[in-house]
C-alpha positions in Angstrom: -50.8 -24.3 44.2 -50.3 -22.7 40.8 -49.3 -24.8 37.8 -45.8 -23.9 36.8 -45.3 -23.7 33.1 -42.4 -25.5 31.7 -40.3 -22.8 30.2 -37.6 -23.9 27.8 -34.4 -21.9 28.1 -31.8 -22.1 25.3 -28.7 -23.9 26.4 -25.4 -22.1 26.1 -24.4 -24.2 23.0 -27.6 -23.1 21.2 -27.0 -19.4 22.1 -23.3 -19.7 20.9 -24.4 -21.2 17.6 -27.0 -18.4 17.1 -24.4 -15.8 17.9 -22.0 -17.5 15.5 -24.6 -17.5 12.7 -25.2 -13.8 13.3 -21.5 -13.1 13.2 -21.2 -15.1 9.9 -24.1 -13.1 8.4 -22.4 -9.8 9.4 -19.1 -10.8 7.9 -20.7 -11.8 4.6 -22.7 -8.6 4.5 -19.5 -6.6 4.6 -17.7 -9.0 2.1 -19.4 -8.8 -1.4 -16.8 -11.2 -2.8 -17.2 -13.8 0.0 -18.6 -17.2 -0.9 -18.2 -18.5 2.6 -16.8 -17.8 6.0 -14.0 -19.8 7.6 -14.7 -20.5 11.2 -12.0 -21.7 13.6 -13.2 -22.7 17.1 -10.7 -22.8 19.9 -10.7 -24.9 23.1 -11.1 -21.7 25.2 -14.4 -20.8 23.5 -12.9 -18.0 21.4 -13.5 -18.1 17.6 -11.7 -16.7 14.6 -13.6 -16.0 11.4 -13.0 -14.5 8.0 -14.8 -14.5 4.6 -13.1 -16.3 1.7 -13.5 -15.7 -2.0 -13.9 -18.2 -4.8 -10.1 -18.5 -5.0 -9.7 -19.2 -1.3 -8.2 -15.8 -0.7 -9.4 -13.6 2.3 -12.4 -11.5 1.5 -12.5 -9.8 4.9 -10.3 -9.2 7.9 -10.0 -11.9 10.5 -12.5 -11.4 13.3 -11.7 -12.9 16.7 -14.5 -12.9 19.3 -15.8 -14.8 22.3 -19.5 -15.1 23.1 -20.8 -12.9 25.9 -17.4 -11.3 26.5 -16.0 -7.9 26.0 -12.9 -9.4 24.3 -11.1 -12.6 23.5 -9.4 -14.5 26.3 -6.0 -13.7 27.7 -4.5 -16.9 26.1 -5.7 -15.8 22.6 -4.4 -12.3 23.2 -1.0 -13.8 23.9 -0.8 -16.5 21.2 -3.4 -15.2 18.7 -5.4 -18.5 18.9 -2.6 -20.9 18.3 -3.3 -23.8 15.9 -2.6 -26.4 18.7 -5.7 -25.1 20.5 -8.1 -25.5 17.6 -11.0 -27.9 18.3 -12.9 -27.4 15.1 -12.5 -25.6 11.7 -14.8 -25.4 8.8 -16.2 -23.1 6.1 -19.8 -22.0 6.2 -20.7 -21.8 2.5 -23.1 -19.3 0.9 -25.8 -20.7 -1.4 -25.3 -21.7 -4.1 -22.3 -23.6 -2.8 -19.3 -24.3 -5.1 -19.0 -27.9 -6.3 -17.3 -30.5 -4.0 -13.9 -30.3 -5.8 -13.8 -26.5 -5.6 -14.9 -26.6 -1.9 -12.2 -29.1 -1.1 -9.5 -27.0 -2.9 -10.6 -23.9 -1.0 -10.8 -25.8 2.4 -7.2 -27.1 1.9 -5.9 -23.6 1.0 -7.7 -21.9 3.9 -7.8 -24.5 6.7 -5.0 -26.9 5.7 -5.1 -30.5 4.6 -6.9 -33.0 6.9 -8.3 -36.5 6.4 -11.8 -36.6 4.9 -14.5 -38.5 6.8 
């Protein structure tokens, strides 16, 4: 009997995060004024992303996508990723990051006000 090697396969969350990082890098590459990318994750698995500038203004178009799919889901097509279905929202900052006060100001402008942890 041959020894089977233990092959680690990336789980779907790791693959999704890797795809998300690649998407963020692509958005930033096309957005010279971008200091970060706002990422909104929805319960259906779709994501919306856009680069933001130092004033918290859009520095790119909003990109909506779903990992391993040709397009976003039917629900998102219908309601454009309604806020009530958001599970997580954050900004992935470019180095060097703005100071904490500037980051918070931009986060509130872009993502809305939420309690700080």
